[in-house]
C-alpha positions in Angstrom: -30.4 16.9 -30.1 -30.2 13.4 -31.2 -32.5 11.0 -32.6 -32.5 7.5 -31.2 -32.9 4.3 -33.9 -34.4 1.4 -33.2 -35.3 -1.8 -34.7 -38.2 -3.4 -34.2 -40.2 -6.3 -36.0 -42.8 -6.1 -38.2 -45.2 -8.9 -38.9 -42.7 -11.4 -37.1 -40.3 -11.1 -40.4 -39.3 -7.8 -41.2 -36.7 -6.0 -38.9 -37.1 -2.7 -39.7 -35.5 0.6 -38.4 -37.4 3.3 -36.6 -37.3 6.6 -34.3 -39.9 7.9 -31.7 -42.6 6.5 -29.6 -45.1 5.5 -32.4 -43.5 2.5 -34.0 -41.4 1.3 -31.1 -44.5 0.8 -29.2 -46.7 -0.8 -32.0 -44.4 -3.5 -33.2 -42.0 -5.7 -30.6 -39.0 -3.9 -30.0 -35.7 -5.7 -30.6 -32.5 -3.1 -29.8 -31.5 0.2 -29.7 -28.9 0.9 -32.1 -27.4 4.0 -32.8 -28.1 8.1 -31.8 -28.0 10.4 -34.8 -28.8 13.9 -35.3 -32.6 15.1 -35.1 -31.8 18.2 -37.7 -30.0 18.3 -40.7 -26.4 20.1 -40.9 -23.1 20.7 -42.1 -21.2 17.4 -42.6 -24.2 15.2 -42.1 -26.3 13.1 -44.8 -30.3 11.6 -45.0 -30.4 8.4 -44.0 -33.7 7.0 -45.7 -35.9 4.3 -44.9 -36.9 2.3 -48.1 -39.7 0.2 -48.6 -40.0 -2.8 -51.4 -43.0 -2.9 -53.6 -44.8 -5.3 -51.6 -44.3 -3.6 -48.4 -42.6 -7.0 -47.1 -39.1 -6.0 -46.2 -37.6 -2.4 -45.2 -33.7 -1.3 -45.6 -31.7 1.6 -44.8 -29.8 3.8 -47.2 -28.5 6.9 -47.8 -28.8 6.5 -51.8 -31.6 5.2 -53.7 -32.3 1.2 -54.2 -33.0 -0.7 -57.1 -36.4 -1.8 -56.3 -37.5 0.1 -53.2 -38.9 3.4 -52.7 -38.8 6.3 -49.9 -40.7 5.1 -47.2 -39.6 8.2 -44.6 -36.3 9.9 -43.7 -35.0 8.3 -40.3 -32.6 11.1 -39.3 -29.3 12.9 -40.4 -25.9 11.0 -39.7 -22.9 12.6 -40.1 -21.2 11.8 -43.4 -17.8 11.1 -42.2 -16.1 10.5 -38.5 -16.1 14.0 -37.5 -16.3 13.7 -34.0 -14.8 11.2 -31.6 -17.0 8.3 -31.0 -18.8 8.0 -34.2 -18.8 4.6 -36.2 -19.9 3.7 -39.6 -23.8 2.8 -39.3 -23.9 -1.1 -40.5 -26.8 -2.9 -42.7 -27.4 -6.5 -43.1 -29.1 -8.3 -45.4 -30.2 -11.9 -44.9 -29.2 -13.5 -48.5 -32.0 -16.6 -47.4 -34.8 -14.6 -46.3 -34.3 -11.2 -48.3 -34.6 -9.0 -45.2 -32.7 -6.3 -44.4 -31.8 -4.7 -41.0 -29.8 -2.2 -39.2 -27.4 -3.8 -37.2 -24.6 -2.2 -34.4 -20.7 -2.6 -35.6 -20.3 -5.5 -32.6 -23.4 -7.2 -33.4 -23.8 -11.1 -35.2 -27.1 -11.2 -36.0 -27.4 -14.8 -37.5 -27.9 -14.9 -41.2 -27.2 -11.4 -41.9 -24.0 -10.5 -43.6 -23.2 -6.7 -42.9 -21.7 -3.5 -44.6 -21.3 -0.3 -43.6 -23.2 2.6 -45.0 -21.6 6.2 -45.8 -23.1 7.6 -42.7 -22.1 7.6 -38.9 -23.6 7.8 -35.5 -22.8 6.5 -31.8 -23.1 2.9 -31.5 -25.6 1.6 -28.9 -25.5 -1.8 -27.1 -29.5 -3.5 -27.9 -30.8 -4.8 -25.2 -27.8 -4.9 -22.7 -27.9 -2.7 -19.7 -24.4 -3.7 -18.4 -20.8 -4.3 -20.5 -18.2 -4.6 -17.9 -15.2 -4.0 -17.7 -13.8 -5.3 -14.3 -10.0 -4.9 -12.7 -8.5 -6.2 -9.2 -5.6 -4.9 -7.4 -5.1 -4.3 -3.7 -8.2 -6.2 -2.5 -10.0 -3.9 -4.4 -12.4 -5.0 -7.5 -13.8 -2.2 -9.6 -16.3 -3.2 -12.6 -17.5 -0.3 -14.9 -20.3 -0.2 -17.3 -19.7 0.6 -21.4 -23.3 0.8 -21.5 -23.4 3.8 -19.2 -20.7 6.0 -20.3 -17.8 3.8 -18.8 -18.5 5.1 -14.9 -17.8 2.9 -12.3 -20.5 0.5 -11.8 -19.9 -1.3 -8.7 -16.9 -1.9 -6.2 -16.1 -4.7 -4.2 -13.6 -4.5 -0.9 -14.1 -7.2 1.8 -16.7 -9.0 -0.2 -18.8 -6.0 0.2 -20.3 -4.0 -2.8 -20.5 -0.4 -2.2 -22.1 1.4 -4.8 -25.5 2.6 -5.7 -26.4 2.4 -9.5 -29.7 3.0 -9.6 -29.9 5.2 -12.7 -27.3 7.2 -15.1 -27.1 10.4 -12.5 -25.2 7.5 -10.1 -22.5 5.4 -9.8 -18.9 6.9 -9.3 -18.8 9.5 -12.0 -18.1 13.4 -12.9 -20.4 15.8 -14.2 -20.3 19.6 -15.0 -22.5 22.7 -14.4 -22.0 25.7 -16.6 -22.4 29.0 -14.9 -23.6 30.8 -17.7 -26.1 28.0 -18.3 -28.0 27.4 -15.3 -30.0 24.4 -16.2 -27.1 22.2 -17.9 -25.7 19.1 -16.3 -23.1 17.3 -18.9 -23.2 14.0 -17.0 -20.5 11.2 -17.9 -23.0 8.2 -17.5 -26.3 9.7 -19.6 -29.4 11.2 -18.9 -32.2 10.5 -16.2 -34.9 8.5 -18.3 -35.2 5.3 -16.5 -32.3 2.8 -16.6 -34.5 -0.4 -15.9 -35.2 -0.9 -20.1 -31.8 -0.5 -21.8 -33.6 -0.3 -25.1 -34.9 2.9 -23.8 -32.0 4.1 -21.8 -30.0 6.7 -22.9 -26.3 6.5 -22.0 -23.4 8.4 -22.4 -21.1 7.5 -25.5 -17.8 5.6 -24.8 -14.5 6.9 -26.3 -12.2 4.5 -24.3 -12.7 1.6 -21.9 -9.4 -0.3 -21.2 -7.4 -1.5 -18.3 -3.5 -0.8 -18.6 -1.5 -2.8 -15.8 -3.7 -1.9 -12.7 -5.4 1.4 -14.0 -8.5 1.5 -15.7 -8.9 3.9 -18.1 -12.4 5.4 -19.8 -13.6 8.4 -21.7 -17.1 9.3 -22.6 -19.1 12.0 -24.4 -21.3 13.3 -22.3 -25.1 13.4 -22.1 -27.0 16.2 -20.7 -28.4 15.1 -17.1 -32.1 17.0 -18.0 -32.8 17.0 -21.6 -35.9 18.3 -21.4 -34.1 21.7 -20.9 -33.1 21.6 -23.9 -36.3 20.2 -25.8 -35.0 16.5 -25.7 -37.3 13.9 -24.5 -37.6 9.8 -24.1 -36.7 9.3 -28.1 -34.1 12.2 -28.1 -31.4 12.7 -25.8 -29.0 15.8 -25.7 -25.3 15.7 -26.2 -22.4 18.1 -25.4 -20.3 16.8 -28.4 -17.4 19.0 -27.7 -16.7 17.9 -24.2 -15.3 14.9 -23.2 -15.5 13.5 -19.2 -13.6 10.6 -18.1 -11.4 9.0 -15.6 -7.7 6.9 -14.9 -8.1 5.0 -11.8 -5.5 3.3 -10.2 -5.8 0.7 -7.9 -3.4 -0.2 -5.2 -1.9 3.7 -5.3 1.8 3.3 -4.1 1.1 -0.4 -3.3 -1.2 0.9 -0.4 -3.8 -1.8 -0.6 -6.7 -0.2 -0.1 -6.0 3.0 -1.8 -6.8 4.2 -5.4 -5.9 7.0 -7.2 -8.4 8.8 -9.1 -8.0 11.3 -11.8 -10.8 12.7 -13.4 -10.1 13.9 -17.2 -12.1 17.3 -18.3 -12.0 18.4 -22.1 -13.9 21.4 -22.8 -14.5 23.7 -26.2 -13.7 27.3 -24.8 -12.9 28.1 -20.9 -15.5 28.4 -19.1 -17.0 28.8 -15.6 -18.8 26.7 -13.7 -19.0 23.6 -10.9 -17.1 20.1 -11.5 -18.0 17.1 -9.3 -14.7 15.0 -9.9 -16.1 12.8 -8.9 -19.4 12.3 -7.1 -19.4 8.9 -5.5 -23.1 7.5 -4.8 -23.0 4.6 -2.2 -25.5 2.5 -0.8 -28.2 3.0 1.7 -26.2 0.6 4.5 -23.8 2.9 4.4 -25.5 5.8 7.0 -23.0 7.0 9.3 -21.4 10.3 8.1 -17.6 11.3 8.9 -15.2 14.4 7.9 -11.2 14.0 8.6 -9.0 16.4 9.0 -5.4 15.4 8.4 -3.6 18.2 9.3 -4.9 18.1 13.1 -6.0 14.2 13.1 -9.3 15.1 14.2 -12.2 12.8 12.6 -15.8 14.4 13.3 -19.2 12.2 13.2 -21.5 14.8 11.4 -24.5 12.3 11.1 -26.7 14.0 13.1 -26.2 17.3 10.9 -27.3 15.5 7.5 -31.1 14.6 8.1 -32.2 12.8 4.9 -32.5 15.3 2.1 -35.6 14.9 0.6 -36.2 17.9 -1.4 -32.9 18.4 -2.3 -32.3 21.1 -0.1 -29.5 20.6 1.9 -26.2 18.8 2.5 -23.0 18.9 4.8 -19.9 21.4 3.2 -16.4 20.2 4.4 -13.3 22.0 3.0 -9.9 20.7 4.6 -6.9 21.8 3.6 -5.7 18.0 3.6 -8.4 15.6 4.3 -11.5 14.2 3.6 -15.1 12.8 3.7 -16.0 9.4 4.8 -19.1 7.4 4.8 -19.2 3.7 6.7 -21.9 1.4 7.8 -23.6 1.2 11.2 -20.7 -1.0 12.4 -17.7 1.1 11.2 -16.2 -2.0 9.6 -16.9 -0.7 5.9 -16.5 2.6 4.7 -15.5 4.8 1.8 -13.4 7.3 2.0 -12.8 10.2 -0.4 -9.0 12.3 0.2 -8.1 15.6 -1.5 -6.2 18.7 -1.0 -7.9 21.9 -1.3 -6.6 24.0 -4.3 -4.8 26.8 -2.0 -2.4 23.5 -1.2 -1.8 22.8 -4.7 -4.7 20.2 -5.2 -7.8 19.8 -7.3 -10.9 20.3 -4.2 -12.4 23.7 -3.3 -14.9 21.4 -1.3 -16.3 18.0 -0.4 -20.0 17.9 -0.7 -21.8 15.3 1.8 -25.6 14.3 0.9 -28.0 11.8 2.2 -30.8 10.6 0.1 -32.1 8.1 2.3 -35.9 9.1 1.9 -38.1 6.1 0.6 -37.5 3.1 2.9 -36.7 1.2 0.0 -33.7 -0.8 1.4 -29.7 -0.7 0.6 -30.1 -2.8 -2.6 -27.3 -1.5 -5.5 -30.8 -0.5 -7.4 -32.5 1.4 -4.7 -33.8 4.6 -4.5 -32.2 5.6 -1.0 -28.5 6.4 -1.9 -25.8 8.9 -0.3 -23.3 10.6 -2.1 -20.1 12.1 -1.9 -18.9 15.0 -4.3 -15.1 16.3 -4.7 -16.2 19.4 -6.3 -14.1 22.1 -8.2 -15.2 25.2 -8.5 -18.8 26.7 -7.6 -21.5 29.2 -7.5 -20.2 30.9 -4.3 -17.7 33.1 -2.1 -14.2 32.5 -3.5 -15.1 29.4 -6.1 -17.6 31.8 -8.0 -15.0 32.9 -10.5 -13.3 30.1 -11.0 -12.3 29.3 -14.8 -12.3 25.8 -16.3 -9.6 25.8 -19.0 -10.1 25.0 -22.8 -8.8 21.6 -23.7 -8.0 18.8 -21.6 -7.2 19.5 -17.3 -7.3 16.9 -15.0 -8.2 16.5 -10.8 -6.9 14.3 -8.3 -8.6 12.8 -5.2 -7.9 9.3 -3.5 -10.7 6.6 -2.9 -10.0 4.3 0.1 -12.4 1.5 1.0 -11.8 -0.3 4.4 -12.9 0.1 7.7 -13.4 3.5 9.0 -10.3 3.2 11.6 -8.2 2.0 8.3 -9.4 4.6 6.1 -8.5 7.5 8.5 -4.8 5.6 8.6 -4.5 5.7 5.0 -5.6 9.4 4.8 -2.8 10.2 7.3 -0.3 8.3 4.9 -1.4 10.3 2.0 -0.7 13.3 4.0 2.5 12.2 4.8 3.9 11.4 1.7 2.6 14.6 0.4 0.2 13.1 -1.9 -2.1 15.8 -4.0 
């Protein structure tokens, strides 16, 4: 369990670090700063909030400060960079006003000179909801968001934006379900708390966020999607701090234009049974026709009539091709997104595709609408031959291909992938 540290402003002049709902709702909330552990432990230190004798300034320290007394313990950050993604917690001092304030490593707070404390946490993004990394190749542009674990936030083809990003459970991302912990769902983007206020939302900490040529590479330490199952709440995210989720997204795969190779990376501390969405793609609700394609028989089947709105999360469509995939198009078939994969019996990474229709609330097809549809390329599972699949300890990778084009051309690109033996 983590605590979220915030910066509030007291009496208009004193920037003060806090956690929990009481002070962040009493004083103007200025920024979300760091995640740190909620309880003490090995390799950690106490982070103290200090106050001067007149009560006009609060400062943060792990030792005593001349002229200040202990106000409260803010939490228990790590005393070294003992885990991936940790950075020094930074304290700023304003020589003109005498104010002290916790600042982010990337923050340039006017008038404040910053120095690192001997304490480490996962840095956040203040009030920013989007810190984007874009990449264009083959007629496709992707934008991934550092605030949400580096997941694909937007995907453009033919001037059309495909992705629904209403909450941190959507986008294009991966997530894991432990068979032995039924309530678990480590999530690449973050947890389910409302991201409409970035200062309060919980995105997964980022490890890597870069473009190399026409490939975009991201890694994140996943948060638990449903933190309440582990004692979390709006101020206490739950982190799976020995796991890593991420992607290598290669646009214009093999000079095929609208085809992108999507390689999902999963790092586990121990070998584990489970289910892995690698990845799941959430689309805007104007993509409302559903298809399956079997490349071995060149059979395209529309299954729209078999996918009524899944408003109670009670049903979806499962499809297991030897070679092929799932496709969702708009009504005209002019714009479609397909996910091509090969099943594990033929050397691929997919056990089945899960296609879902969540067009339930009627709030439109905007990227932030509640209505959405989804395609998941699933490895492992909780039934049949997949039930006992064991994901190895350490890093493993899983490969599919994302195609954005007209429906006709998505099918043609799947045929090309099949012919070249892509897996």
